[in-house]
C-alpha positions as CSV (number, residue, x, y, z in Angstrom):
1,G,-8.1,-11.9,-4.9
2,D,-10.7,-12.8,-2.3
3,G,-13.0,-9.9,-3.3
4,A,-12.3,-7.9,-0.2
5,V,-12.1,-4.1,-0.3
6,I,-9.1,-2.4,1.2
7,V,-9.7,1.1,2.7
8,I,-7.3,3.7,3.9
9,D,-8.5,5.5,7.1
10,R,-6.2,8.6,7.0
11,Q,-7.8,10.3,10.0
12,N,-6.9,7.3,12.3
13,E,-3.8,6.3,10.4
14,R,-4.8,2.7,9.6
15,V,-5.7,0.3,6.9
16,L,-9.0,-1.5,6.9
17,K,-10.1,-4.7,5.1
18,L,-13.8,-5.3,4.4
19,P,-14.3,-9.0,3.3
20,Q,-16.8,-9.5,0.6
21,T,-19.4,-11.2,2.9
22,A,-18.7,-9.1,6.0
23,T,-20.7,-6.2,7.4
24,E,-17.8,-4.7,9.4
25,A,-14.2,-3.9,8.5
26,T,-11.1,-5.4,10.1
27,V,-8.2,-3.2,11.0
28,L,-5.0,-4.7,9.5
29,P,-2.3,-5.1,12.1
30,Y,0.3,-2.7,10.7
31,V,1.8,0.5,12.0
32,I,1.9,3.1,9.2
33,G,2.8,6.7,9.8
34,R,0.5,8.4,7.3
35,P,-1.2,5.9,4.9
36,D,-2.6,7.6,1.8
37,Y,-2.9,5.4,-1.3
38,V,-3.4,1.7,-1.7
39,A,-3.0,-1.0,-4.3
40,V,-3.4,-4.8,-4.2
41,D,-1.4,-7.3,-6.3
42,T,-2.7,-10.5,-7.8
43,E,-1.5,-12.5,-4.8
44,G,-3.5,-10.3,-2.3
45,N,-0.5,-8.4,-0.9
46,V,-1.4,-4.8,-0.1
47,Y,0.8,-1.8,-1.1
48,V,0.4,1.5,0.8
49,T,2.1,4.9,0.5
50,D,3.2,6.4,3.8
51,T,3.5,10.1,3.1
52,R,4.8,10.9,6.5
53,G,7.6,8.4,6.2
54,N,8.2,9.0,2.5
55,R,8.0,5.3,1.7
56,V,6.0,2.6,0.1
57,L,5.1,-0.5,2.2
58,Q,4.2,-4.0,1.1
59,L,1.8,-5.6,3.6
60,I,2.1,-9.4,3.2
61,K,-1.2,-11.2,2.9
62,E,-2.3,-13.2,5.9
63,S,0.6,-11.9,7.9
64,S,1.6,-9.0,10.1
65,S,4.9,-8.6,8.1
66,V,5.7,-5.3,6.4
67,I,8.4,-4.7,3.8
68,T,9.6,-1.2,3.0
69,L,10.1,-1.2,-0.7
70,P,13.5,0.1,-1.9
71,F,12.4,3.3,-3.6
72,N,15.1,5.8,-2.8
73,G,14.6,9.6,-2.3
74,L,10.8,9.6,-2.2
75,N,9.3,13.0,-1.4
76,D,5.6,13.0,-0.8
77,P,4.7,9.6,-2.5
78,H,1.2,9.6,-3.8
79,D,-0.6,7.0,-5.8
80,V,0.8,3.4,-6.0
81,A,-0.1,0.8,-8.5
82,V,0.9,-2.8,-9.2
83,D,0.6,-4.3,-12.7
84,A,-0.2,-7.9,-13.6
85,A,3.5,-8.8,-13.8
86,G,4.0,-7.6,-10.2
87,N,5.9,-4.4,-11.0
88,V,5.2,-1.6,-8.5
89,Y,4.8,2.0,-9.5
90,V,4.7,5.1,-7.3
91,A,3.9,8.7,-8.1
92,D,6.7,10.6,-6.3
93,A,4.8,13.9,-6.2
94,G,7.5,16.0,-4.5
95,N,10.1,15.0,-7.2
96,N,7.6,15.2,-10.1
97,R,8.3,11.7,-11.3
98,V,6.9,8.2,-11.5
99,L,9.1,5.3,-10.4
100,K,9.0,1.6,-11.2
101,L,10.2,-1.2,-9.0
102,P,10.5,-4.4,-11.0
103,R,9.0,-7.5,-9.5
104,R,11.3,-8.9,-6.9
């Protein structure tokens, strides 16, 4: 990636990006109900769990586009991860399971 740090601001329900050489964070232009956990893929796309909406969102790099990933039946999604192959994993805490979404 570009060396930026992505931060979840739960209190203010937003996602922040702190570029490597910056001293202040930028608020990413996305509306997310309750952002909780974050991951970044090798292309710089950001993945966020929205525990209020029971969904996982993909925030497209350098865009204001948001894709809701097709995880069905999520209940209190917690941590999210992306592996080197682009597969997305989510800890579905309310259903006591981990789900995998193959790279699309």
